[in-house]
C-alpha positions as CSV (number, residue, x, y, z in Angstrom):
1,M,-1.5,11.0,16.2
2,T,-3.7,8.5,14.3
3,S,-4.7,4.9,14.6
4,P,-2.4,3.2,12.1
5,I,0.1,0.7,13.5
6,G,3.8,1.3,13.4
7,N,5.8,4.2,12.1
8,E,5.6,6.0,15.4
9,T,8.5,8.3,14.6
10,A,6.8,9.7,11.4
11,R,3.5,10.1,13.2
12,A,5.1,11.9,16.1
13,A,6.9,14.3,13.8
14,F,3.7,15.3,12.2
15,A,1.9,15.6,15.6
16,A,4.8,17.8,16.8
17,A,4.4,20.1,13.8
18,V,0.7,20.5,14.4
19,A,1.2,21.1,18.1
20,G,3.8,23.7,17.3
21,G,1.4,25.7,15.1
22,S,3.8,26.0,12.2
23,I,2.6,23.1,10.1
24,H,4.0,23.1,6.5
25,H,1.4,23.6,3.7
26,A,2.4,20.4,1.8
27,W,3.4,17.0,3.1
28,L,4.8,14.1,1.1
29,I,3.9,10.9,2.9
30,A,6.2,8.4,1.3
31,G,7.0,4.8,1.8
32,P,6.2,1.2,0.7
33,E,2.7,0.5,-0.5
34,G,0.3,-1.0,2.1
35,V,2.0,0.3,5.3
36,G,-0.8,2.7,6.3
37,K,0.1,6.0,4.6
38,G,-3.4,6.5,3.2
39,L,-5.0,5.7,6.5
40,F,-2.6,8.1,8.2
41,A,-3.4,10.9,5.7
42,R,-7.2,10.6,6.2
43,A,-7.0,10.3,9.9
44,A,-4.5,13.3,10.0
45,A,-6.9,15.3,7.9
46,A,-9.8,14.6,10.3
47,V,-7.7,15.7,13.3
48,L,-6.5,18.9,11.4
49,L,-10.0,19.9,10.5
50,G,-11.3,18.9,14.0
51,R,-8.7,21.0,15.8
52,A,-9.4,24.0,13.5
53,I,-12.8,24.4,15.1
54,D,-12.1,22.7,18.5
55,P,-8.5,23.0,19.8
56,S,-9.3,20.4,22.5
57,V,-9.3,17.6,19.9
58,P,-6.3,15.4,20.9
59,L,-3.4,15.0,18.6
60,A,-3.3,11.3,19.5
61,G,-6.6,10.7,17.5
62,P,-8.4,9.2,15.7
63,L,-11.2,11.7,15.8
64,P,-14.1,10.3,17.7
65,P,-16.7,9.0,15.2
66,D,-19.5,11.1,16.9
67,H,-17.6,14.3,16.5
68,R,-19.2,16.8,14.1
69,I,-16.2,16.8,11.8
70,A,-16.0,13.1,11.7
71,R,-19.7,12.8,10.8
72,L,-19.2,15.3,8.0
73,L,-16.2,13.5,6.6
74,A,-17.9,10.1,6.8
75,S,-20.9,11.5,4.8
76,G,-18.6,13.2,2.2
77,A,-20.2,16.5,3.1
78,H,-17.3,18.4,4.6
79,P,-17.0,21.6,2.5
80,D,-13.3,22.1,3.4
81,Y,-12.0,18.6,2.5
82,R,-11.3,17.0,-0.9
83,E,-9.8,13.6,-1.7
84,L,-8.4,12.8,-5.1
85,V,-8.1,9.1,-6.0
86,R,-8.3,7.0,-9.1
87,L,-12.0,6.7,-10.2
88,P,-13.8,3.6,-11.4
89,K,-13.5,3.0,-15.2
90,D,-17.3,2.8,-15.2
91,A,-19.2,4.6,-12.5
92,A,-22.1,2.3,-13.0
93,K,-19.9,-0.8,-12.6
94,P,-17.3,0.0,-9.9
95,D,-16.3,-3.6,-9.5
96,E,-14.7,-3.6,-13.0
97,G,-11.6,-1.8,-11.9
98,L,-10.1,1.7,-11.6
99,K,-8.7,4.1,-14.2
100,R,-5.0,4.1,-14.7
101,S,-4.5,7.7,-13.4
102,I,-5.9,10.6,-11.5
103,A,-7.0,13.0,-14.3
104,I,-6.3,16.7,-14.6
105,D,-10.1,17.3,-14.5
106,Q,-10.1,16.0,-10.9
107,V,-7.4,18.6,-10.0
108,R,-9.4,21.3,-11.8
109,T,-12.4,20.6,-9.5
110,L,-10.3,22.0,-6.6
111,Q,-10.1,25.5,-8.2
112,P,-13.6,26.7,-7.3
113,M,-13.0,25.8,-3.7
114,F,-9.6,27.6,-3.7
115,A,-11.3,30.7,-5.0
116,T,-13.1,31.1,-1.7
117,K,-12.2,31.0,2.0
118,P,-12.6,27.8,4.0
119,A,-16.2,27.5,5.1
120,L,-16.1,26.0,8.7
121,S,-12.8,27.3,10.0
122,E,-9.5,28.8,8.7
123,R,-8.3,25.5,7.4
124,R,-9.0,23.1,4.5
125,V,-7.2,19.8,3.7
126,I,-6.6,18.1,0.4
127,V,-5.6,14.4,0.3
128,I,-4.2,12.8,-2.9
129,D,-3.8,9.1,-2.7
130,A,-1.6,8.4,-4.5
131,I,0.1,11.4,-6.1
132,D,2.1,8.8,-8.1
133,D,-1.1,8.2,-10.1
134,L,-1.5,11.8,-11.1
135,E,-1.1,12.3,-14.9
136,R,1.6,14.7,-15.9
137,A,-0.8,17.5,-16.9
138,G,-2.5,17.1,-13.5
139,A,0.8,17.2,-11.7
140,N,1.7,20.5,-13.5
141,A,-1.7,21.9,-12.5
142,L,-1.2,20.9,-8.9
143,L,2.2,22.4,-8.8
144,K,0.8,25.9,-9.3
145,N,-1.2,25.4,-6.1
146,L,1.8,24.1,-4.2
147,E,3.9,27.1,-5.4
148,E,1.2,29.6,-4.3
149,P,-0.9,27.6,-1.7
150,P,-4.4,28.9,-1.1
151,T,-4.9,30.4,2.3
152,G,-5.3,27.9,5.1
153,T,-4.9,24.9,2.8
154,I,-2.8,21.8,3.7
155,F,-1.9,19.1,1.1
156,L,-1.3,15.6,2.2
157,L,0.2,13.7,-0.7
158,V,0.6,10.0,-0.5
159,S,3.4,8.5,-2.5
160,H,4.7,4.9,-3.0
161,A,7.5,6.0,-5.3
162,P,8.5,9.6,-4.6
163,G,11.5,9.4,-6.9
164,R,9.2,9.3,-9.9
165,L,7.5,12.6,-9.0
166,L,8.4,16.0,-10.5
167,P,11.3,17.4,-8.6
168,T,9.5,20.7,-8.3
169,I,6.7,18.9,-6.4
170,R,9.0,17.1,-4.1
171,S,10.9,20.4,-3.3
172,R,7.8,22.1,-2.1
173,C,6.8,19.4,0.3
174,R,8.0,18.3,3.7
175,L,8.9,14.7,3.6
176,L,7.3,12.3,6.1
177,R,8.8,8.9,5.5
178,F,7.0,5.7,6.4
179,S,8.8,2.3,6.5
180,A,7.9,-1.3,6.2
181,L,6.5,-2.6,9.5
182,E,8.0,-5.1,11.9
183,D,6.5,-8.6,11.7
184,G,4.8,-8.2,15.1
185,D,3.1,-5.0,13.9
186,V,1.9,-6.7,10.7
187,A,0.5,-9.5,12.7
188,R,-1.3,-7.1,15.0
189,A,-2.8,-5.3,12.0
190,L,-4.0,-8.6,10.5
191,R,-5.7,-9.6,13.8
192,N,-7.4,-6.2,14.0
193,A,-8.6,-6.4,10.5
194,D,-9.8,-10.0,10.7
195,P,-10.1,-11.5,14.2
196,E,-11.0,-14.9,12.8
197,L,-7.7,-15.5,11.0
198,A,-6.0,-18.6,12.3
199,E,-2.5,-18.1,13.6
200,P,-0.8,-20.4,11.0
201,E,-2.4,-18.3,8.3
202,I,-1.4,-15.1,10.0
203,A,2.2,-16.3,10.1
204,A,2.1,-17.1,6.4
205,L,0.5,-13.7,5.6
206,V,3.1,-11.9,7.6
207,R,5.8,-13.5,5.5
208,A,4.0,-12.8,2.2
209,G,3.3,-9.2,3.3
210,A,7.0,-8.4,3.8
211,G,6.3,-5.5,6.1
212,S,3.1,-4.4,4.4
213,P,-0.2,-5.1,6.2
214,G,-2.0,-4.0,3.0
215,R,-0.2,-6.5,0.9
216,A,-0.8,-9.2,3.5
217,L,-4.5,-8.5,3.7
218,A,-4.7,-8.8,-0.1
219,F,-3.6,-12.4,0.3
220,A,-6.1,-13.2,3.1
221,G,-8.5,-16.0,2.3
222,L,-6.1,-17.6,-0.2
223,D,-4.7,-20.2,2.2
224,M,-1.1,-18.8,1.9
225,A,-0.1,-21.2,4.7
226,A,-0.6,-24.2,2.4
227,I,1.4,-22.5,-0.4
228,E,4.1,-21.6,2.0
229,R,4.4,-25.2,3.2
230,E,4.8,-26.5,-0.4
231,L,7.5,-23.9,-1.2
232,E,9.4,-24.8,1.9
233,T,9.2,-28.5,1.0
234,I,10.4,-27.9,-2.6
235,A,13.3,-25.7,-1.3
236,A,14.4,-28.2,1.3
237,S,14.1,-31.4,-0.8
238,G,14.3,-30.4,-4.4
239,D,11.0,-32.1,-5.0
240,R,12.6,-34.8,-7.1
241,D,9.4,-36.7,-7.6
242,N,7.4,-33.6,-8.5
243,A,4.9,-34.4,-5.8
244,A,4.8,-30.9,-4.3
245,R,4.7,-29.2,-7.6
246,G,1.9,-31.5,-8.6
247,R,-0.1,-30.6,-5.6
248,L,0.4,-26.9,-6.2
249,A,-0.5,-27.2,-9.9
250,K,-3.7,-29.0,-8.9
251,A,-4.6,-26.3,-6.3
252,L,-3.6,-23.3,-8.4
253,A,-4.5,-24.1,-11.9
254,G,-8.1,-25.1,-11.4
255,K,-11.3,-23.2,-12.1
256,G,-11.7,-20.3,-9.7
257,A,-8.1,-20.4,-8.6
258,A,-6.9,-17.3,-10.4
259,A,-6.4,-15.2,-7.3
260,R,-4.4,-18.0,-5.5
261,F,-2.3,-18.5,-8.7
262,A,-1.5,-14.7,-8.8
263,A,-0.6,-14.8,-5.1
264,F,1.7,-17.8,-5.7
265,V,3.4,-16.1,-8.7
266,E,4.0,-12.9,-6.6
267,R,5.2,-14.9,-3.6
268,V,7.8,-17.1,-5.3
269,P,10.4,-14.3,-6.0
270,A,10.0,-13.0,-2.4
271,F,10.4,-16.5,-1.0
272,I,13.6,-16.9,-2.9
273,A,14.9,-13.5,-1.8
274,E,14.3,-14.6,1.8
275,Q,16.4,-17.7,1.2
276,A,19.2,-15.6,-0.4
277,R,19.5,-13.4,2.6
278,V,20.7,-16.3,4.7
279,A,22.9,-17.9,2.0
280,S,26.5,-17.4,1.1
281,G,29.0,-18.5,-1.6
282,E,27.6,-20.8,-4.3
283,R,24.2,-21.1,-2.6
284,L,23.9,-17.3,-2.7
285,R,24.8,-17.1,-6.4
286,T,22.2,-19.9,-7.1
287,A,19.5,-18.0,-5.1
288,L,20.3,-14.7,-6.9
289,D,20.0,-16.3,-10.3
290,A,16.8,-18.1,-9.2
291,H,15.3,-14.8,-8.1
292,A,16.0,-13.2,-11.4
293,D,14.5,-16.1,-13.3
294,A,11.4,-16.3,-11.0
295,R,10.7,-12.6,-11.6
296,Q,10.9,-13.1,-15.4
297,V,8.9,-16.2,-15.5
298,G,6.3,-14.8,-13.1
299,G,5.8,-11.7,-15.2
300,I,5.1,-13.8,-18.3
301,A,2.9,-16.1,-16.3
302,L,0.6,-13.3,-15.2
303,A,0.4,-11.9,-18.7
304,L,-0.3,-15.3,-20.2
305,T,-2.5,-17.3,-17.8
306,Q,-3.6,-20.0,-20.3
307,D,-1.1,-22.5,-18.9
308,A,-1.2,-21.9,-15.1
309,A,-0.1,-25.5,-14.4
310,G,2.9,-25.2,-16.6
311,A,3.9,-21.9,-14.9
312,V,3.5,-23.5,-11.4
313,F,5.8,-26.4,-12.5
314,E,8.4,-24.0,-14.0
315,L,8.4,-21.7,-10.9
316,G,8.5,-24.7,-8.6
317,G,11.5,-25.9,-10.6
318,I,13.3,-22.6,-10.0
319,V,12.6,-22.9,-6.2
320,A,13.9,-26.5,-6.3
321,R,17.4,-25.1,-7.2
322,L,17.6,-23.9,-3.7
323,A,17.7,-27.4,-2.3
324,P,21.0,-28.5,-0.7
325,R,23.1,-30.7,-3.0
């Protein structure tokens, strides 16, 4: 139905519901972060609003960019569409990060729209990305709308952790489950997003992404291929002379290397988990212990970044336990 890559079964289920004319009023689009749920929700909203005024709009989308509805959505001027996301901490300085949650005041802004009929057709669409970020008071306010949905309104609720939501919200939604993508689909998404990525870097990003194109793209430009090579060297040899750890410390603890350091810290536990999946016996126990230690050390390292070099050596030492004895 939309342009995201992968999760064809989930997208086909939604398209079938739309085609059948009995679409549920609330959908919980759930799955790992970075697999295209938000992209799907926005593209689905465009198709829903487009078909409401023009039934010839294809379910296989995306909506053509020159379509009237597509233009309205792109300009933020569609009267029957709202999108709730976390807002910048400071509207004047959007680069300084986002607020921790979607506030109840944002939910309340929907109420004047719900008090009237949809403007352009018989349908309106609300996207919340992600409903996990909705503060408790906002969730309770939204629940009232899910219990008594305004006429013609469809809610598309993106969730990375549906188990944390209010059970009363989950019970009023039809679940549309998205899964981690196959490596080939992640690679295709990376090539589409950045055609200039070299193949060795794509291979490293695919591994770091662990089925999530969004996560993989967050690592783009950080030379993950080099980090991956050093981790493989340490795991294979034990790095008894500390040469690989020294190279990593020099590359990741320098000025301007904060993003690469954070990527390394995040990658190490996942790297160890990959090794554990193909291990058995004593090697498996060693890998499981190393994974737990890497998660603990990594959490402390990200909170206290004053000694990045020390953290690199400590995490490298944990990886070194994986080396054959």
